[in-house]
N, C-alpha and C positions, 0 to 999 in steps of 0.2 A: 631198479634204477630207471631213470628216464633216458630214453634214446631219442634225441632230436634228429629228424631225418628229412631227406628229400629224395624220393625214389623215382623221379622222372626228370632226368637231365640229359640234354642232347650235347654231344661233342661236335667238333668241326667235321666229323664224318657225315653227319646229317647235312644235306645240302641247304636246308632252310636255317641252319644255325650259323652264328658268327664264327669266323675263322679264329677269333680270340678264345673260343671254347676249346682250349688245349687241356691235356690231362693235368698239368701243373696249375694252370689258371683255375680250373674247375675245383680241384681239391683244395687249393689254397684259399679260394673264396669261401668254400664250405667251412674251412677251418676258421677263417676270420669271423664268420657268422655264427660260430659255435655249434655247428652240426656234428653229430657223432657218426652218422651213417648216411651214405648216398648211394644212388645207383646210376650207372651210365646206361641210357636206354635209347640208343640210336635207332633209326628206322631200318628194320630188317637186317641189322648187322651188329657184330660185337667187336669189330677190329680195333677199336681204341680202348677196350676194356682192360686188357693186360697192362698197358702203360699206366692207366689211372689207378689200378690196384697197387702197382709198385710205388706210386707217389703217395697213395693213402697209407701204406705201411709205414712210411717215414714220418707221417704226421699223426699216426694212431687214429686214423679215420677209416671206418669200414667202407670199402667200395664194392658194392654187389654187382656181379655180372648180370646185366639186364639187356632188354631189347624191346622196342615198340614195333609190333608186327601189325601190318594192315591186312585184314582178311579179304576174302573174295566179296564179302558184303560191304567192304570199305569201312569196317569197324576197327578201331585201334585197340589193341590189347597190349598191356604192359606185362612182360614176363621177367621174373626174377629167379635166378638160379643159384644153387649152393656152391658151385664151382665154375671157374672159367671154362674148363674142359666140357662140362655138361652144356653150358651156354653155346659153346662153339659147335657141339654136336647138333643142337637144335638149329643153329644157323645153317649148317650144311643142308638140312632138309628144306629149310625155308628158301634157300638160294635156288633149289631145284624147282621151286614153284613161283619164282619171280619171272616176269616177262623179260625176254632177252632184248633189252633196250639200252642203248648207250646213254649215259648221262649227258645232258646238255648244260654245260656249266654256265653259259651266258643267260640261260633262262632260269635254271633251278639252283645254281650255286655249285661251288667245289665240294668234293667229298674227300676230305684230307685224312690220311692215315698218319698218326703222329706217335713218336716214341715217348718214353718216360722223361726225356730231356727236352721235350717239346720240339724235336726236329721232325720236319715233314719227311717221312720215309716212303711215301707213295700216295697214289690217288686211287680211289675205287672208281672204276670205269662204268660198271653196271649201274643203272639208275636204281636208287634205293627207295626213293619216295614214291612208291606205287603200290597197288594192291597185289597180293599174292593170289594164287588160285586155291588157297586153303580156306575152308569155311571156318566160322567161329568155333564150331565143334572140333574141327581138325586141329586148330591151334591149341585149344585146351588139352586135347589128347596128347599132342606132341610135347607140350610143356610138362605135363604130368609124367610122361614117359621118360623125360630127361631130368626128373627130380625137382622141377621148378614149380612156381606158383604163377597163375595167370590172373590178372586183374583188369577188368574193363576200364579203359581210360576215359577221363573227362566226360562222364555220362551226362553232364549238364549241357554239353554243346549241341548246336544245331546240325553239326556234321561230324562224321568220323566217330560217332559214339553209338553204343549198343542200343540206347533208347531212341535216338533219332533215326537210326537206320533200320532197326528191327521192330521198334515200337514197344518192346518189352525185354525182360531178361529171361531167357529160357530156363525152365526149372530143372532140365536135365543136365545143366552145366554145374560142375563142382566149384561154385563161386562162394567165397566167404566174405570177400572184400571188394568194394568198388571205389573208384577214384572220382572225386569232385574237384573241379578247378579251384585254385586258391582265390581267384577273383570273386567267387560266389560267397557272399557274406552270410546270407540267410539260406540255409539248406532245407528249410521246412517244406518248400514246395516240391522237393524231390523225395521226401521221406516216404510218401505213400507208395512209391515204386520200389523202395529199397529198405523197407522196414526190417527185413531179416538179415541184412548185410551190414558189416562194419564199413566205415567210411575213412578213407585217408585223403589228405590234401597235399598234393605235390605242386611243384612250380611249372613243370613242362618247360623248363628254362632252355631258351635258345641263345640267350645273352647272359653274360656273367652277373649283371645286376639283378637278373630275374631269379637267381637261385634263392630258395626259401630262407627267410630269417629263422632265428631260433624260437619257433612258435609251435610247430606240430611235433608231437612226440608219441612214442609207444612205451609202455612199461615192460621191461625185460629184466631177467635176473643175471644174464650173462651177455656181454656186449660182443656177440658173434653173429656171423651170417646165418648159421643154423638156427640160433635162437630167434633172430628177427623173422626168418621165413616161417617159423612155427606159428607166428601171429596171423598168418594169412592162409593157413591150411584148414 
């Protein structure tokens, strides 16, 4: 069966995302667009994942617990986990490696924690949109130890990507899949660098309208988180 997806979506917890990116708004927009599975991938945090999973269960949409981690090299890595608990375990480690800086809402935006009814239940005070002290290798090791898969994000970009910041994809990383931005129509110019990897196209949505249309899909036999993650191992 075809599973239409978008595995890179930011909620209102990410300061750079719209406050309209609530669990209900995200999941319902994905439902309207005909997606079968999505992932909530806020910057260095999973605090809005549980709420989105509860909403997804009502609409029969798989919501994968995810995160977008910024490494010490300022490379963005998408992490997808088989359970919320394992994602939160990884987040505990990541928080220990974030600089102790308070978020400046007027500059970076609010970091809203929202429940399954779209009620604001808190704000994250620690600035999330910053680099951790973990290297790319450290992040891959952490994600693997927590049962997840790590995917280099938007490798086509001039900043915050593994190709722009490292200049290459290290052979010692257990990478099977890389992400190319949906705005790139012709991926041929990148293929020489990623010939041995699978490619996924996500939205990196910060606004509701940016969530992917029913275009990108993977072939699976069982519509489950475990089956989906097997595609990226």
